[in-house]
C-alpha positions as CSV (number, residue, x, y, z in Angstrom):
1,M,91.0,74.5,80.3
2,R,93.0,74.9,83.5
3,S,91.7,77.1,86.3
4,L,93.9,80.0,87.4
5,G,92.2,80.2,90.7
6,A,90.5,83.2,92.4
7,H,91.8,85.9,94.7
8,G,88.7,87.7,95.9
9,V,89.2,90.4,98.4
10,A,87.3,91.4,101.5
11,I,88.9,92.8,104.6
12,L,86.8,93.3,107.7
13,L,88.5,95.2,110.4
14,T,87.0,94.7,113.9
15,M,87.2,96.8,117.0
16,T,90.7,97.7,118.1
17,S,92.4,96.2,115.0
18,M,91.4,92.6,115.2
19,V,91.9,91.8,111.5
20,A,90.1,89.0,109.6
21,G,90.1,88.3,105.9
22,A,87.2,86.7,104.2
23,A,85.9,86.2,100.7
24,P,83.0,88.5,100.0
25,A,79.5,87.1,99.9
26,G,78.9,85.4,96.6
27,A,82.6,85.5,95.5
28,K,82.3,81.8,94.4
29,G,79.3,82.4,92.4
30,S,79.3,82.2,88.6
31,P,79.7,85.6,86.8
32,G,76.7,84.5,84.7
33,E,74.5,85.0,87.8
34,G,75.1,88.7,87.8
35,E,74.3,91.5,85.2
36,R,77.0,91.6,82.5
37,L,78.4,95.2,82.1
38,F,81.0,94.7,79.4
39,V,83.5,92.3,77.9
40,R,86.8,93.5,76.4
41,T,90.1,91.9,75.2
42,N,93.6,93.3,75.1
43,D,96.6,91.4,73.6
44,D,96.7,88.8,76.3
45,V,93.6,88.7,78.5
46,T,89.9,88.8,78.0
47,V,88.1,90.7,80.8
48,R,84.5,90.2,81.7
49,V,82.8,92.5,84.2
50,F,79.5,91.7,85.9
51,R,77.5,93.6,88.5
52,A,76.7,91.1,91.3
53,S,73.1,90.4,92.0
54,D,71.6,91.0,95.5
55,Q,71.8,87.3,96.2
56,L,75.5,87.4,95.6
57,G,76.2,90.4,97.8
58,G,75.7,93.0,95.1
59,A,73.8,95.5,97.3
60,P,74.5,96.3,100.9
61,E,71.8,95.6,103.5
62,P,70.0,98.8,104.6
63,C,71.5,100.4,107.7
64,A,69.5,102.7,110.0
65,G,70.1,104.1,113.4
66,P,73.3,104.8,115.3
67,G,76.6,103.3,114.1
68,C,75.8,103.4,110.4
69,P,78.4,104.6,107.9
70,P,77.8,107.9,106.0
71,H,76.8,107.7,102.3
72,K,80.4,108.2,101.1
73,C,81.4,105.0,102.9
74,T,78.5,102.8,101.8
75,V,79.0,100.1,99.1
76,R,76.8,101.1,96.2
77,A,77.6,98.0,94.0
78,A,79.8,94.9,93.9
79,L,81.5,93.6,90.8
80,M,82.5,90.1,89.8
81,L,85.2,89.8,87.2
82,G,86.3,87.0,84.9
83,F,89.7,86.8,83.3
84,S,90.8,84.3,80.6
85,T,94.0,83.7,78.7
86,D,95.2,81.0,76.3
87,D,96.0,78.9,79.4
88,G,93.1,79.3,81.7
89,V,90.5,81.4,83.5
90,G,90.3,83.2,86.9
91,Q,88.0,85.4,88.9
92,G,88.2,88.6,90.9
93,W,85.9,90.8,93.0
94,A,85.7,94.6,93.6
95,Q,83.4,96.9,95.6
96,L,82.3,100.3,94.3
97,Y,81.8,103.2,96.7
98,P,80.3,106.6,95.8
99,R,82.7,108.6,93.7
100,T,84.4,111.6,95.2
101,G,84.9,113.5,92.0
102,H,88.6,112.6,91.6
103,S,89.7,111.8,88.1
104,V,90.5,108.2,89.0
105,E,89.9,106.1,92.1
106,L,91.0,102.6,92.7
107,A,88.3,100.1,93.5
108,G,89.8,96.7,93.4
109,A,92.9,94.7,92.3
110,G,94.4,91.3,92.4
111,I,96.4,88.6,90.7
112,V,95.4,85.3,89.1
113,G,97.4,82.6,87.6
114,V,100.3,82.5,90.0
115,E,99.8,78.7,90.4
116,F,101.0,78.2,86.8
117,G,103.8,80.7,86.7
118,D,102.0,83.0,84.3
119,A,100.5,85.6,86.6
120,V,97.9,88.1,85.4
121,G,97.4,91.3,87.4
122,W,94.1,93.2,87.3
123,V,92.8,96.6,88.4
124,V,89.3,98.1,88.6
125,A,88.9,101.9,88.9
126,Q,86.2,104.5,88.9
127,T,86.7,107.7,86.8
128,G,85.5,111.2,87.1
129,P,84.1,113.6,84.4
130,G,86.5,114.5,81.6
131,V,88.5,111.2,81.7
132,H,88.7,109.9,78.1
133,R,91.3,107.2,78.5
134,V,93.0,105.2,81.4
135,V,96.3,103.5,81.0
136,M,97.7,100.8,83.4
137,R,101.3,99.9,83.5
138,F,102.2,96.9,85.7
139,D,105.7,96.9,87.2
140,G,107.9,94.5,85.3
141,G,105.0,93.3,83.2
142,G,102.1,94.2,80.9
143,R,100.3,97.3,79.8
144,D,96.6,97.9,79.2
145,E,94.3,100.8,78.4
146,M,90.6,101.5,77.8
147,Q,88.1,104.3,77.6
148,P,85.8,104.4,80.6
149,R,82.4,102.8,80.3
150,D,79.9,104.4,82.7
151,H,82.9,105.8,84.7
152,L,84.4,102.4,85.1
153,V,87.5,100.7,83.8
154,A,88.8,97.1,84.2
155,L,92.4,96.6,83.1
156,A,94.6,93.5,83.1
157,G,98.1,92.4,82.0
158,S,100.9,90.1,82.8
159,V,103.0,90.6,85.9
160,E,106.4,89.1,86.6
161,K,106.8,89.9,90.3
162,P,103.6,89.5,92.3
163,G,103.9,90.7,95.9
164,L,102.3,89.7,99.1
165,A,100.5,92.5,100.8
166,V,100.4,93.1,104.5
167,T,96.8,91.7,104.4
168,G,98.1,88.3,103.1
169,Q,96.7,88.7,99.6
170,L,98.7,88.9,96.3
171,L,98.5,92.4,94.7
172,P,100.2,93.7,91.6
173,A,102.3,96.9,91.6
174,G,102.1,99.6,89.0
175,R,100.8,103.0,88.0
176,L,97.4,104.0,86.7
177,S,97.1,107.2,84.6
178,A,94.0,109.0,83.5
179,F,94.0,111.3,80.4
180,N,91.5,113.8,79.0
181,E,90.4,113.9,75.4
182,D,93.3,116.2,74.5
183,G,95.8,113.6,75.8
184,D,96.7,115.6,79.0
185,R,97.1,113.5,82.1
186,V,94.5,114.6,84.6
187,G,95.1,112.0,87.3
188,R,97.2,109.1,88.4
189,A,97.5,106.5,91.2
190,R,100.5,104.5,92.3
191,F,99.9,101.3,94.2
192,G,101.5,98.0,95.2
193,P,101.7,95.4,98.0
194,D,103.7,97.7,100.2
195,L,100.8,100.1,100.5
196,S,98.7,99.9,103.7
197,V,95.3,100.0,102.2
198,A,94.0,96.7,100.8
199,F,92.0,96.6,97.6
200,G,88.4,95.5,98.2
201,A,88.4,97.1,101.6
202,P,86.8,100.5,102.1
203,P,88.7,103.4,100.7
204,R,91.2,105.2,102.9
205,R,88.8,107.9,103.9
206,C,86.5,105.2,105.4
207,V,88.9,102.8,107.1
208,G,89.6,104.6,110.4
209,G,92.5,103.7,112.7
210,L,95.2,105.8,114.3
211,E,97.8,108.3,112.9
212,T,101.3,106.9,112.9
213,E,103.4,110.1,113.3
214,L,103.4,112.7,116.1
215,P,102.3,116.1,114.7
216,A,104.7,119.1,114.9
217,A,104.2,121.8,117.4
218,I,102.5,124.9,116.0
219,G,102.1,126.9,119.2
220,E,103.3,127.3,122.8
221,P,102.9,124.3,125.2
222,P,100.9,124.7,128.4
223,A,102.5,126.8,131.1
224,D,103.0,123.8,133.3
225,E,104.0,121.3,130.6
226,D,105.0,118.5,133.0
227,A,101.7,118.6,134.8
228,A,99.7,118.7,131.6
229,R,101.8,115.8,130.2
230,G,100.9,113.7,133.2
231,E,97.2,114.6,132.8
232,V,97.1,113.6,129.1
233,S,99.0,110.3,129.9
234,G,96.6,109.5,132.8
235,L,93.6,110.4,130.6
236,Y,94.4,107.8,128.0
237,S,95.2,105.2,130.6
238,T,91.9,105.8,132.2
239,A,89.7,106.4,129.2
240,Y,90.8,103.1,127.5
241,G,91.2,101.1,130.7
242,P,88.9,98.8,132.5
243,G,86.3,99.4,135.2
244,L,84.4,102.4,133.7
245,T,80.7,102.7,133.0
246,L,79.8,104.0,129.6
247,E,78.8,107.3,131.1
248,E,82.1,107.6,132.9
249,R,83.9,106.8,129.7
250,A,81.9,109.3,127.7
251,A,82.8,112.0,130.2
252,L,86.5,111.5,129.2
253,V,85.8,112.0,125.4
254,E,85.3,115.3,123.6
255,D,81.6,115.6,122.8
256,G,81.2,112.3,124.6
257,E,77.5,112.8,125.6
258,S,76.5,112.7,121.9
259,L,78.4,109.4,121.5
260,L,76.7,107.3,124.1
261,E,74.6,105.4,121.6
262,V,77.7,104.6,119.6
263,M,79.5,103.5,122.8
264,E,76.6,101.2,123.7
265,L,76.6,99.7,120.2
266,A,80.3,99.1,120.2
267,A,80.1,97.4,123.6
268,E,77.4,95.1,122.4
269,R,79.3,94.1,119.3
270,N,82.6,93.5,121.2
271,P,81.8,91.9,124.5
272,Q,85.1,90.0,124.4
273,F,87.0,93.3,125.2
274,R,84.8,94.4,128.1
275,D,87.1,95.3,131.0
276,R,90.0,93.5,129.3
277,I,91.8,96.4,127.6
278,T,94.6,98.4,129.1
279,A,96.4,101.4,127.6
280,T,100.1,102.3,127.7
281,V,101.2,105.8,126.9
282,E,104.8,106.1,125.6
283,E,105.1,109.8,124.7
284,V,103.1,113.0,124.8
285,R,103.7,116.0,122.6
286,F,101.9,119.3,122.7
287,V,100.7,120.8,119.4
288,D,99.8,124.1,121.3
289,T,98.4,125.1,124.6
290,T,95.0,123.3,124.1
291,H,95.9,120.4,121.8
292,A,98.1,117.4,122.5
293,A,99.1,114.1,120.8
294,A,100.0,110.9,122.6
295,R,101.7,107.8,121.3
296,F,99.9,104.9,122.9
297,S,99.0,101.3,122.5
298,L,96.1,99.1,123.6
299,Q,96.5,95.6,125.0
300,S,94.2,92.8,125.9
301,E,95.5,90.1,128.2
302,G,99.1,90.7,127.2
303,T,98.4,90.9,123.4
304,Q,98.9,94.2,121.7
305,L,95.8,95.2,119.7
306,I,96.8,98.5,118.2
307,S,99.3,101.3,118.5
308,G,99.5,104.8,117.1
309,I,98.9,108.4,117.8
310,G,95.8,109.7,119.7
311,R,94.8,113.3,120.1
312,A,93.7,115.2,123.2
313,V,92.0,118.6,123.6
314,L,91.6,120.9,126.6
315,V,88.0,121.7,127.2
316,D,86.9,123.8,130.1
317,G,90.2,123.1,131.9
318,R,90.0,119.3,131.4
319,W,92.0,117.2,128.9
320,L,89.7,114.9,126.9
321,V,90.3,112.2,124.3
322,A,89.6,114.0,120.9
323,R,86.4,113.0,119.2
324,R,88.4,112.2,116.0
325,T,90.6,109.7,117.8
326,Y,87.7,107.9,119.5
327,C,85.6,107.7,116.4
328,S,88.5,106.6,114.1
329,L,89.0,103.6,116.5
330,Q,85.4,102.8,116.5
331,Q,85.4,102.7,112.6
332,L,87.8,99.8,112.7
333,G,84.9,97.8,114.1
334,G,82.4,99.0,111.7
335,V,80.7,101.4,114.2
336,W,80.4,105.0,113.0
337,C,80.0,108.1,115.0
338,P,77.3,110.6,114.0
339,E,78.4,113.6,112.1
340,P,79.3,116.4,114.6
341,E,76.9,119.3,114.8
342,R,78.2,122.3,112.8
343,G,79.2,125.1,115.0
344,G,79.0,122.9,118.1
C-alpha cells in the first residue's frame, strides 16, 4: 500500500515574530503507541483517532513560576490520526486545549495524499454541550458528518484544491456546522489557507501578537495633540529600543513593576535580541484624551521582525506602553504575563 505522507502541524512563534515550523514531538510515532479513542469510516476514508502517550508528547510538561500560560492556553491532550483510502494511508496531528463552551471549536486540520493527486482533507474539532451532529463540507470536494464522541469529532473527505497557508503547510478549505438534536444549527466555523491562524498552533485567544488596524476615535484628543503625538512616538522608540536596563524599560510600560519577572525571563530566552532591536513609529492616532494607538514596527540589524498597532495609555501625566500590547508581544515567544490584579 502506498504511503500518502504526513502533514503534522506545530507552529512555535518566538519573541518578536521569529517563526519556526516543526513537527510536534512524537509526530512520527506509530498510532498504535497511543490510546485508541475511536475508528470510523465514511464513504471514502477510514479515520483512526489516538490519544498520544506522554512519550509521544501527549501531555505538556508542568509549568510553574513566571511566564507560564493560563489554564485556557495549556495543551490538555494531543491526538494522532490515521487516514486510509483504497490507495494508501496518511497521518495527522492535533492539539486539544480546554474547551471554552462554544458549540464547535477547531483543533486541527490538514491534507494527505497530495503526492498522488488524490488529496484527502481532514478536520478535528471539539464540541460543546447540546451538539448532536457535526457536518463538514470541504470546498470543491467531499462531505462528512458524525456524532461527537466525548465532545470530539474527526472528519475527512476528498478535496480538489488544496491551498498553501501562510505558515507553509497545506490546509483544506471548507465549512464546519454543528447541529442540536432537533436539527437546528447551533454553531459553525469557516476556515481555509487564507486565514491567519494555523491549525495545530494555539487557538487565536492564546497566540498573541499585534492588532492590524488603527482603532476609531471615541472621544476628544489631548488638548495639545501635536505634543502628545510626539510623546507617544518617542515612547515607543525608547521603550523598544536598545540601551535600557530592565527597570528602565519597565518604567515605560503600564503596570511595568509587576512585569519585571516576565521581562527578565524574556531577556534570558532571547539573548540574540538584546540591544539589537529598534522601533519605528509611522502613525499615532488618539482614541480619546488618555488612550492612543501607534502603528509601529520592530527591526533587528536591518531586518523587520514585526509590525502592527500598539496601544499607549496616559498614567499620572505620562504616556506608557499599554500592558496589553507588551504582553501580547511576549506571548509570541511563549512568555506569559501574570493576570492583572482586579481593581488595580
